[in-house]
N, C-alpha and C positions, 0 to 999 in steps of 0.2 A: 336563160336558153345554155347560156356558157358555162352555168356553173354544173348544171347537167353533164356539160360535155366535158368539164373539167374531171370529173367525180368516174367518168368510163375508165380514164386510164388508172387511176386508184384503184379499180375491182379488177382490172387485167393485171396488174403489179399483185394485189391478194391472191390469184388463182394462179400467177407463175411463184409466188414464194410458195403457195401451198407443194408445185410440182416441186420444186426446189427443195422444199424439208423433206421429200421423201427419200432423199439418198443424202445420204454419208456427205458433213464439211470438215474438213481437215485443216490443221493450223499449217503457217508455215515451217519447214522443216528446220530452221532454225529459233522455234518456239516449240519445242518436246512438250514443255512443261503444260502445254493447255489440254486436255484431256478430254470437251465436250464444248461444242456450238451448236447452239440451237436455235432456228430463228424461226417464229409466230409473229402471229398479231391478232387482232381484232378489227373486224369495223362493222361499223352502227350511222346508217344512211335513215333520216327523217324529212319527210317532208310535208311542212306543216301548212293549215292554212287557217290563218287566223281572222274573225269577223272585224268592223272597223271598230265597235268600243273596244273589245280585248287588244288590240294592236296598238290604239290611242293609249290606253289604259299601262301596258305595259314599257311603253316607250314614252310614258308623261307628255303624250302630245294635246293640246286642248283641240275641240270642235268635231268636226265630223267627218270622219277620212274617209280613204277606201281600205276594202280589205286589204290583207297583206299575204303573200306564198313565200314559203323561205325553205332553204333545204340546209339541215345542220347535220353537218359529215361528222362523225369519232371514230378516225380510224388512225389504228395505228400499228406500226411494224416493231415487234419487239427483238433482240438478240441478247441471249443468256449466253456470256464464256465461263466456262466454269473452269478452272487452274489445277494445279497442284496446291498442297499446302493449305486445303482447306479456306482458298481463296475465289469469291466469283466478282462477274461484274453482269450488270443489267443496262443495257440503252436502250431507248422507246424514241421513234418519231413519226408526227404523225397531224393530224387536222383535228382540231377542236369543233364542236358542236356549239359552242357559246358566240355572240356580236356575230350573230349567220345574217349576213346581208339579204336584202332580197334578191327574188331571182333576177338575171341579168346584173348584178353589180359585180365589180370586182371579185378574183378569187382572190382565197386566202392564204398565205406564205404558212408552209411547213411550221412545226413547232417541235422542240424536244419533250416529251414526256419524263419519265425516272432514266438517270443516269447516276448508277451510284455504282461503288464499289464494297461487296460485302465479303465481311470477317467472320469465319465460324469459328466457335470455339473461343474468342477471342478474352482472354486473361483467366476465362472461365470455361469449362465443358458446355458450360449451361448459358454462356453468352455469346449474342452474336450483334454486329456490329454493318449500320450500312452508312457509308459515307458521301453524302456529292446530292443530289437532287433526289427527294423520296415523296413518298404517302405516308401517310398515317391517317387513323381514326380512331374516335372514343365509341366503341357499338358493343352495347351490351348484350345487345338480339343475336349478331352478327349476321344481321339480312339486309348490312347497309341502312342509311335513312338516318344517320345523325341527327340528333336537334342540337347537339355543342360541339363537336370539333370532326370538319375532315377537311384536311388540308388541298386537298386538289376541287373540290366541288362544290365552291365558298370564295364568295367577295372577300372585299375589302371590310373591314371590319369601321373605318374612315372613312366615309365620303363626303364630309362637307366641305364644300367648294367656296362657298359665299363670302368676300371680304371680310377681314375681322374676326373671323369664326373657324377655330383651329381647335373645336373641341368633337367627341361624337355626336350626329345625328341628334335630334332635341326635339324632330318634328311628328313624332308615332307613323310614319309614314315607312311599312314595315315592307315597301317594293323594292325589290334590289335593281337600280335603276341602270347601277355601273357592269351587272353581267360580267365581270371579270372569271379569271380563273388561275389558276398556275400550284404546280408543282412547290413545296417550300425545298429551300435548300439547308443544311447542315446536316446532322448524326442521330441516328435513332437509334437506341441500346434495348435489344432484348433479353430477356434472362427467362428463363421458362424449368421448372422441374415441378415433378409430380404434379398437382393440381394447382399448381401458382406459376401466373407470368406477371412479369412486371415489365415494361417500357417505358423510357427516360426520351421524349424525343426534345432534340435543344436543334430548334429550327428559329437562327436569327435572321433570314429574309423568308419572307411569304411573296413568292413571285406573284407577281400579277402582269400575268398572260396579257392581257386585252392591251397594256399599254398604257392603261390612264395613270394621271398624276392626282394624286394625293397629295392633302395639306404635309402632312409626314413623312410620303413616298414610301419607304421599306418598314412593313410590319413584320413582328416578330410572332413566333409559338414558340412557348415552353410548355412541357407536360410533363408530368409524372400520374401513369395508370397502371393500375392493379385489377390482377382477374383473379378470380379464386372459382375455381370447378367443386359443382355443389350437388356431386352423381348419389350424392346419400338420400338426393329430396329426390331425386331424377335425372335420368340422363340427358346430357344437355344441358342445366341448371347450371347459372353461375351465376356471380355478384360482382360489379365492379367498381372501382373510385379512382375518381379522378383530381388532380390537382393542377388547374393552369395557370401561366400564364400569359395574355397577347396586349403587343405593347404595339405603340406607335411611338420611338424613340425618339424623331421629330416634332413630334406636338405632345408632349408631357404625356402620355397615355400609356397607362398600365391596370388591364381589367383581369383581378384575378378569379378565377370559379373553384367551387370547390362541390362535390356532389358526387352522384351515384346513380348506380340502381342495381335491382337485381331479376333473372328472368329464371322464373320455374317451371320446369316440364314433370309432367307422372304425377303429380297430387290428385289431379282427376284425371284419366285414363286418354290420350289423346286431345289435351287441353293443356295450352302455355299462359300462361298471367305474366307480367311484366310490371315494372315500373323504374322511374327515372326521377330526379331532385338535384335542383341545382339552383346556390346562392353564388352574387357576384359582389365586388368590393374593389375598389381603388381607384386610380384616377381617370376622369375620361375628356383630359385637355385642358384648354383654358374656352372661357366662354366668361361675353360681358354684358350681362343682362339689359333691356330695349327698356325705355319710359313705357308703362307705368312703375316698372319696377324700379326700387330705388334700391337695388343691390348693386355695390360696384362688380366690377370683372374679377374671373378669380377659378380657380382650378374645381373642374363638375367631381362631384363625388359620384362614383357610380352605384348603384344599390339594384342589379336584376336580380330577377326571380324564374323561373322555371320548372314547368313538371310534366311529366308524362305521362302515362297508366292506359295497359289495356287486354286482352283477354284474346286467343288464336283458336277455334276450336276446328277439328279436322274430322269430317263423319267418313265411316268406314262402308263407303259404297264404290265401286267399280268407275264410278265417273269423279270421285275423289273432291266432294263436295268439302268446301272449308268456307266459316266466317270468322270476322273480327271487329271487334268494336275499341276504337280508342279514343283517347280523350288528351289533347296538347294544348298547353298552357304558358306563354312568353306573354312577359309581361311590359308594359308600355310607362312610358312616364306621365304623371300627372300633372305636372307641370312645367310648361316647356320653356319658359322663361325665366331660369333659377339656374344655380350653381349646380344638383344634386340632378339627378337623370336615372331613372330607375329602370328604364328599357333594356329589356334583356338582348344581349351582345354576343354574337358565334359564328361560327364557321359550320354552318348545320348544313345536310345536306336532308330534307327530307322531301319527299316525292310521292305521297298517297292520292293528291289532289293534282288533276292535270293543269288547272288556269289556277290555281291560288297558293301551292304551293312548288311547283316544278321550273327549274331556274333554265331549263331548255324551252318549253313549251309556256309555260307562262309567267305571272310575274312574282313568283319567288317571295312570298310573303312571309317574313322570318324575325319578324318582332310585334308586340303588343297585337296576339295574338292568343284568340280560343276559340279551337274545334271540335266539333265532337264528331266523329265521325263512322262509318260502318262501311265494312267492304265483305267480299266473298263472291268465291267465283267457284267453278268446277270443270272438269276437263273430259274430253272424249278422243277415243280413237280414231284416225279415219284415216283407210288404205291401209297397206301394210306395212308399215314406218314403225316407229317408236311408238309404244304404248301410249296413251293419254295424249297423245302431242298437240290435240288443237282444244287450248286454255282460252276461257273465258270467265272475266273478270269486270267486277262495277264497283264504284263506288260511291256514296252517298256523303255530304258535310256541311254541318251546317256552321258556320264560322263568324266570329265578329271583333272586334279590339274592343281592349280590355279598356283602355282608355279610349274620350270623342276626338276623333279629327276636327277641325274645326274648318268647313268650308262653304265657297260659296258667295254671295254679296247681297246681303250682308251674311257674316261669319256664322252657320248653326253646326253646332258639335253633331256629329256623324258616325257611328261605329258598328252598322251592318254592313259585312265584306260579303253574304250573299249563302245562297245555297247553291251547292255543285254536285250535276251528275253527271257520273267517268261510265263512259263503255268499253272496254280495251280487249282484244284477240291477239292471239299470238298460236302459230302455227310454226310448230318445230317440225323444217320438211325434212333436214339431217341432222345427225351430230354437228355438223358443220352450218347449218343454214337454219335461219329463223325469219318468217315472217310476222310481222306485228300493224296492226291499225290501230285508233282510236278514237275515242268522238265526248268531247265535254261540253258540258249547258252552267252557265252560271245565270243563276237569276237573283234578283233584291236584293241587289249590291248597291247601297246608296253610297258608299264609299266611292265605287266605279262612279256611278251617274256623278257626283260634287268634282272628282278629280280629273274629269274630261269634260266639264262644260262650259261650250263658248262664250267667253264675258258678252261676246259680242249678240246671244241669242237666236244664233240662227237655227233652221228647222232641224230636229235631230240631231243635236246635241247630247243632248241629255240622253242619256242608256242605262241605266241601272241592270241589263242581259247582255248576254254573251256566248260566243261559241267560239269552238274549234274542232276542227279535224285534224288525223296525223296518221300517214301511211310510213313504211319501212322496212328495212331489213336489217338482217343481223349473221356477219359472217366471221367465223374462227378458221385459223387455220395455224 
């Protein structure tokens, strides 16, 4: 209840900010070079109820415990300041939705989001530079949900905490148990001209907003991204190429990724087709295999691989029906007791499935993963407001681990992550306010059953199915 009470002033602030935003904001008299100041923001608050099985699996808790209910606030106030001479600044402060405690817990402290200075036409009329705490992603489709790089909505790549182990995890457990987040600090340089755009991301610090301490502590992201518009194929088509380095300097970890993808529109009317592929190499820290292996300690050789492909079709009808099929494949490690690690490592942000993929609602399984997903939706017009303002969508996914996890006593190999069914509803009440709801069911998950098994054999501890539901609202001002 404390959480709910705490959020009420936040929404009151949002409403007040909306009112103030309608009036002009001026600079101090001695700062006449300031030409424009804009106050805005977003508020997204979700109530989440998870049954005991999903709660235990998400937090690596053994045994049969209770359902959990949480509030996940994602509220940000943003200040944009435009200065003369092509200089502007952005500052954000708010509450993050990750590491959300249960209802009645202590409230969390507001944190900074993006905080940077932007220089337009720097060095060249086509170059823009952002300096400070920034966000970037490699997203070929332009719809969000990158499988390789989102510098905010992603956890640390190095989460090993066991004594004597300083390598990236080799246990094939794709859960994101850290649930950290954070903007990255450094510089982002953008070059755009005609059908070509190039971005260089030089981010020596990947901020860990959750405050978790990893063996190497500070992580770094360096990336070169190239996008080429392919409007000759169809409007909105483009190709992307990525070369990146994810590193943990204090842990002898540098993982290089080379890959890219295409997003094609117009080859068939109302059809979008897309595909991505990535290969990794480099070092994953130092690891000392345990008996019966006779291999001595050494630097871990990384060799991850990933691909994704799918198609999205929109039908011509008043309710705007659409359907999409997608394949996602992220490699696992075939031998977790050697100095080779073939697991795919990324700063991903996939959210097609609420339980298996979402970092706020579910377990965010992001490596050693193969999923076949079918998604679709329709929209209706309710009341006299925005056309097609009631959006109903669904998803069905069949998922497994590419490499078995050894679970149980005695250990046995399991690869079934399960089958998931999701239903979501979004009501566009106005241009500034949306209401959302969702329900997700997972069944046939031998991995969830094995990872939440109570060794004492307590009744009900083993469960291969689970569910969650969520109700929320989005506000933009």
